[in-house]
C-alpha positions in Angstrom: 161.0 41.4 59.8 163.3 39.6 62.2 163.4 36.6 59.7 165.4 38.9 57.4 168.3 38.8 59.9 171.4 37.3 58.2 171.8 34.7 61.0 168.2 33.4 60.5 168.6 33.5 56.7 171.7 31.3 57.0 169.9 28.9 59.3 167.0 28.5 56.9 169.3 28.0 53.9 171.5 25.4 55.6 168.6 23.5 57.3 168.4 19.8 56.4 165.6 18.9 58.8 162.8 20.4 60.9 164.3 21.7 64.1 163.3 24.3 66.7 165.5 27.2 67.8 165.2 29.6 70.7 166.7 33.1 70.6 166.7 36.2 72.7 166.3 39.2 70.5 167.4 41.6 73.3 170.8 39.9 73.6 172.2 41.3 76.9 170.6 44.7 76.5 168.6 44.4 79.7 171.8 44.6 81.7 172.5 48.1 80.5 169.1 49.4 79.3 165.6 49.7 80.6 163.0 47.3 79.1 161.2 50.2 77.3 164.6 51.3 75.8 165.2 47.7 74.6 161.8 47.5 73.0 162.3 50.9 71.2 165.7 49.9 70.0 164.5 46.6 68.6 161.5 48.3 67.0 163.9 50.8 65.4 166.1 48.1 63.9 163.1 46.1 62.6 161.7 49.3 61.1 165.0 49.9 59.4 164.9 46.3 58.0 161.5 47.1 56.5 162.6 50.5 55.0 166.0 49.6 53.7 167.4 46.2 54.5 171.0 46.6 53.1 171.5 50.1 54.6 170.3 48.9 58.0 172.8 46.1 57.9 175.5 48.5 57.0 174.5 50.8 59.8 174.6 48.0 62.4 177.8 46.4 61.1 179.7 49.1 59.1 182.9 47.0 58.8 184.5 43.7 59.7 186.1 45.1 62.9 182.7 45.3 64.7 182.4 42.5 67.3 179.4 40.3 67.2 179.3 37.7 70.0 178.6 34.1 68.7 175.5 33.8 70.9 174.2 37.3 70.2 172.0 38.6 67.4 173.4 42.2 67.3 176.8 43.8 67.6 178.4 44.3 70.9 178.2 48.1 71.3 178.5 50.5 74.3 175.5 52.7 75.3 177.0 55.7 73.4 177.6 53.6 70.2 174.0 52.4 70.3 172.8 56.0 70.6 174.7 56.9 67.4 173.3 53.9 65.6 169.8 54.8 66.7 170.2 58.4 65.4 171.3 57.1 62.0 168.4 54.7 61.8 165.9 57.4 62.8 167.3 59.7 60.1 167.0 57.0 57.5 163.4 56.0 58.4 162.2 59.6 58.6 164.0 60.5 55.3 162.4 57.5 53.6 158.9 58.6 54.8 159.5 62.2 53.7 160.6 60.9 50.2 157.5 58.8 49.8 155.2 61.7 50.9 157.1 64.2 48.7 157.8 66.6 51.7 160.8 67.8 53.6 161.8 65.9 56.8 161.7 69.3 58.5 158.0 69.6 57.9 157.2 66.7 60.2 156.4 67.6 63.8 157.9 65.7 66.7 154.7 63.8 67.2 154.6 62.7 63.6 158.2 61.6 63.7 157.4 59.4 66.7 154.4 57.9 64.8 156.7 57.2 61.8 159.3 55.5 63.9 156.6 53.4 65.6 155.4 52.3 62.1 152.1 54.1 62.1 150.7 54.7 58.6 150.2 58.3 57.7 146.7 59.2 56.7 145.8 58.5 53.0 144.3 61.1 50.7 140.9 59.4 50.8 140.8 59.5 54.6 141.9 63.2 54.5 139.0 64.0 52.2 136.6 62.3 54.6 138.0 64.3 57.5 137.6 67.5 55.5 133.9 66.7 54.9 133.4 66.1 58.7 135.1 69.4 59.5 133.0 71.2 57.0 129.9 69.6 58.8 131.4 70.9 62.1 131.5 74.4 60.7 127.7 74.2 60.3 126.9 72.4 63.5 129.6 73.6 65.8 130.0 70.0 66.9 133.3 70.0 68.8 134.5 67.9 71.8 133.5 69.7 75.0 134.6 69.9 78.6 132.9 71.7 81.5 134.5 74.6 83.4 133.3 77.2 85.9 132.7 80.7 84.6 131.8 83.9 86.4 129.5 86.2 84.4 129.2 90.0 84.5 126.6 89.9 87.3 129.0 87.9 89.5 127.0 84.7 89.2 129.0 81.5 88.8 127.8 79.1 86.1 129.1 76.0 84.4 130.1 76.3 80.8 131.2 73.9 78.2 134.5 74.5 76.5 135.3 73.3 73.0 138.8 71.6 72.7 139.1 72.4 69.0 142.8 72.1 69.3 142.4 68.3 69.6 140.9 67.7 66.1 142.1 64.6 64.4 144.7 62.1 65.5 148.3 62.6 66.2 149.4 61.5 62.7 147.6 64.4 61.0 147.9 67.1 63.7 150.1 69.3 61.5 148.1 68.9 58.3 147.4 72.4 57.3 144.3 71.7 55.3 142.6 69.9 58.1 143.7 72.6 60.6 142.5 75.4 58.4 139.1 73.8 58.1 139.1 73.4 61.9 139.9 77.2 62.2 136.9 77.9 59.9 134.7 75.7 62.2 135.8 77.6 65.3 136.4 81.2 64.0 134.0 82.8 61.5 132.1 86.0 61.1 129.5 85.0 63.7 132.2 84.2 66.4 131.3 86.0 69.6 133.7 87.1 72.4 132.5 86.8 76.0 134.3 88.3 78.9 134.8 86.2 82.1 135.1 88.4 85.2 136.1 85.5 87.5 137.5 87.0 90.8 137.4 90.7 89.6 136.0 93.4 91.9 135.1 97.0 91.5 138.6 98.2 92.4 140.3 95.8 89.9 142.1 97.1 86.9 139.9 97.4 83.8 141.0 96.8 80.2 139.0 98.5 77.4 139.6 96.8 74.0 138.2 98.1 70.7 135.9 95.3 69.5 136.4 95.8 65.7 140.2 95.6 66.2 140.0 92.5 68.3 137.8 90.8 65.7 140.4 91.5 63.1 142.9 89.7 65.3 140.8 86.5 65.5 141.9 85.1 62.0 145.4 85.1 63.4 144.3 82.4 65.9 144.6 78.6 65.3 142.9 75.7 67.0 146.2 73.8 67.6 148.8 76.5 68.2 149.0 79.5 70.5 149.5 82.9 69.2 150.1 86.2 71.0 150.2 90.0 70.5 151.4 93.0 72.5 148.8 95.5 73.7 149.7 99.2 73.6 147.5 102.1 74.8 147.0 104.7 77.5 146.0 104.8 81.2 143.3 107.3 81.9 144.7 110.2 84.0 141.5 110.5 86.1 141.2 106.8 86.6 144.7 105.0 86.7 143.1 101.6 87.0 141.4 102.0 83.5 143.5 101.2 80.5 142.5 101.8 76.9 144.0 99.5 74.2 144.7 101.6 71.1 147.2 99.4 69.3 147.8 95.6 68.9 151.3 94.7 67.8 151.6 91.2 66.2 155.2 90.2 66.4 157.0 87.4 64.5 156.3 84.2 66.4 156.4 80.4 66.5 153.5 78.8 68.3 152.7 75.3 69.6 150.0 73.8 71.7 151.7 74.8 74.9 153.7 77.9 74.1 154.3 80.9 71.8 157.8 82.0 71.2 158.5 85.6 70.2 161.7 87.8 69.7 163.4 89.1 72.8 163.3 92.7 71.6 160.3 94.6 70.4 160.1 98.0 68.6 158.3 99.8 71.5 159.7 103.1 70.3 158.1 103.0 66.9 157.0 106.5 65.7 153.3 105.4 65.6 153.6 104.6 69.3 155.7 107.6 70.4 153.6 110.1 68.5 150.4 108.8 70.1 151.9 108.5 73.5 151.2 104.8 73.7 152.9 102.5 76.2 153.0 98.8 76.6 149.9 97.6 78.6 150.4 93.9 78.4 150.1 90.7 76.3 147.2 89.1 74.5 147.4 85.3 74.1 145.0 83.0 72.3 145.0 79.2 72.9 142.8 76.2 73.3 140.9 75.2 76.4 140.2 77.3 79.5 141.6 80.8 79.5 143.9 80.4 82.5 147.1 82.3 83.4 150.3 80.3 83.6 154.0 80.7 84.4 155.0 81.5 80.9 152.8 84.5 80.8 154.6 86.0 83.7 157.9 84.9 82.3 157.2 86.8 79.1 156.6 89.9 81.1 159.9 89.5 82.9 161.8 89.0 79.6 160.2 92.0 78.0 161.2 94.2 81.0 164.7 92.8 81.2 165.4 93.1 77.5 163.7 96.4 76.6 164.6 99.7 78.1 162.0 102.3 79.4 159.1 99.9 79.7 156.7 100.5 82.6 157.1 97.8 85.3 153.7 98.0 87.0 150.2 97.1 86.0 151.1 94.8 83.0 148.0 92.9 81.9 147.7 89.4 80.3 144.5 88.9 78.3 143.9 85.2 77.6 141.3 84.0 75.0 140.1 80.4 75.0 137.7 78.6 72.6 134.3 78.2 74.2 130.9 76.7 73.4 129.6 79.9 71.7 132.8 81.5 70.5 135.8 82.9 72.4 136.0 83.3 76.2 138.4 86.0 77.6 139.9 86.5 81.0 142.3 89.2 82.0 144.9 89.3 84.8 147.1 92.0 86.2 150.6 91.1 87.2 151.3 92.3 90.8 154.6 93.8 92.0 155.5 90.5 93.5 154.7 88.8 90.2 157.0 91.2 88.3 159.8 90.6 90.8 159.4 86.9 90.4 159.3 87.2 86.6 162.5 89.3 86.4 164.3 86.7 88.5 163.0 83.5 87.0 161.9 84.2 83.5 164.8 82.3 81.9 164.1 79.1 83.8 160.3 79.4 83.4 160.5 79.8 79.6 162.5 76.5 79.4 160.0 74.5 81.5 156.4 73.3 81.0 153.8 75.9 81.9 152.7 75.7 85.6 150.2 77.5 87.8 150.9 80.9 89.0 151.0 81.8 92.8 147.9 83.8 93.8 150.1 86.7 95.1 151.7 87.1 91.7 148.5 88.2 89.9 145.1 89.8 90.4 142.0 89.3 88.3 141.3 92.2 85.9 138.0 93.4 84.3 137.7 93.8 80.6 135.3 95.6 78.3 134.9 95.4 74.5 134.1 98.9 73.2 132.4 99.5 69.8 133.3 103.2 69.9 137.0 102.9 70.7 139.1 102.7 67.5 142.5 101.0 67.3 145.1 100.0 64.8 147.6 97.2 64.2 151.4 97.1 63.9 152.7 94.1 62.0 156.3 93.1 60.8 157.4 95.2 57.8 157.4 92.2 55.5 153.9 91.2 56.6 154.9 87.7 57.7 154.5 87.0 61.4 153.7 83.2 61.6 156.8 80.9 61.6 154.9 77.7 62.5 155.4 76.4 58.9 159.0 77.6 58.5 160.6 76.9 61.9 164.1 76.4 60.4 164.3 80.2 59.7 163.0 81.1 63.3 165.4 82.9 65.7 164.5 84.4 69.0 167.2 87.0 68.6 165.6 88.3 65.4 165.3 92.1 65.3 162.1 93.3 63.5 160.6 96.5 62.5 156.8 97.2 62.1 154.4 99.1 60.0 150.7 99.9 60.4 148.6 97.3 58.6 146.1 94.5 59.2 147.7 91.2 60.0 147.3 88.4 57.5 145.6 85.2 58.8 147.3 82.2 60.3 147.3 80.1 57.1 148.1 82.9 54.6 150.2 81.9 51.7 153.1 84.1 52.9 153.5 81.9 56.0 153.8 78.5 54.2 156.0 78.8 51.1 157.1 75.2 51.3 153.5 74.1 50.7 153.4 75.9 47.3 156.8 74.5 46.4 155.3 71.0 47.0 152.3 71.9 44.8 154.6 73.1 42.0 156.7 69.9 42.3 153.6 67.7 42.1 152.3 69.6 39.1 155.6 69.1 37.3 155.5 65.4 38.0 151.9 65.2 36.8 152.9 67.0 33.5 155.8 64.7 33.0 153.5 61.6 33.4 151.0 63.1 31.0 153.7 63.8 28.4 155.0 60.2 28.8 151.4 58.8 28.3 151.0 60.9 25.3 154.3 59.7 23.8 153.2 56.1 24.4 149.9 56.8 22.7 151.5 58.4 19.6 154.2 55.7 19.3 
């Protein structure tokens, strides 16, 4: 692509004999940029040459007033000016890729945008079909990449267990393909999926969370192998045994999940009539994600934000139930946030939610027991409109959203309500196919 530079084009046209030339494509960039930055900038320019030569030239030299040193390849820009040029080139390259794939640029994930800018080819339809067949085979064989972790069973015995990293299916260029991910969900979550309780570190005096099994199984289709999802647990504490908590309601709030976090609205309708009439209070949070079900700083930060932003919530004994994908199904661990943990969360939740998840100090939590009950009955509260998953319509997501709820069973992660843009693309493709068919028919009848 560098041969398309106007200076090299002029040299080739005006050459009268064979002659060697030596150039430095970085000009004097190394004096103001790191080597990696120089490489990325040069790669971006050459990618722009490949996508749209004339527009890239106009972006680099928009008018005659731009200075280009006689010994340099590229214009003499300051660091801030090069940043603006880079942004325009990135937008042009991503928009071109979106146009060719017949999607909106907003539908690309950050990882996919990086792949596009680096020049990686997006997966073709034929390869996607092969991946679908492989995932369908996974559904029958449960063949998923594994890693070994330590697990404590009900008897207190410590054993090693293999955990399935189903959230790592495929390569980065297809990580947001909903068809592939939906098949991966089918491979990991089906009617035979079992839920095992890991009692790591819990003792007889630890808090105990009793969860209705049928209600929890209805929540499983809300999970995804590549994105975290969460729900709020409401219930009652037994008067005769304050350390035993019964979950009677699972509230699924509007949320936008990724591989490392799940973002929910600041305020929750914890005074809904269905909760008040049944004397149900917030017990904690249920989170489902890939890998080992470990507690991290974002879990405590979510407790802190809930308590700081919603009045009349109890401040002690909040529980976090974490589900991870395991060899035989789902593996669950529960943790109680201590008073020290609540104090830390109230003071640091804003900073913790902005950072990457980190380990939690031992004094901030205590292991909690959990039991799945077939006799206990529960119900769901979902957003009034039924839509709760904003992973496919992130542009409409706002943490400040106020939402109301109604009693209903939540729709699954890939439900049609959650991805309207996909169906708009289907309709657009169908219209194009009909237009082509009509044109072919006109040619035949001519």
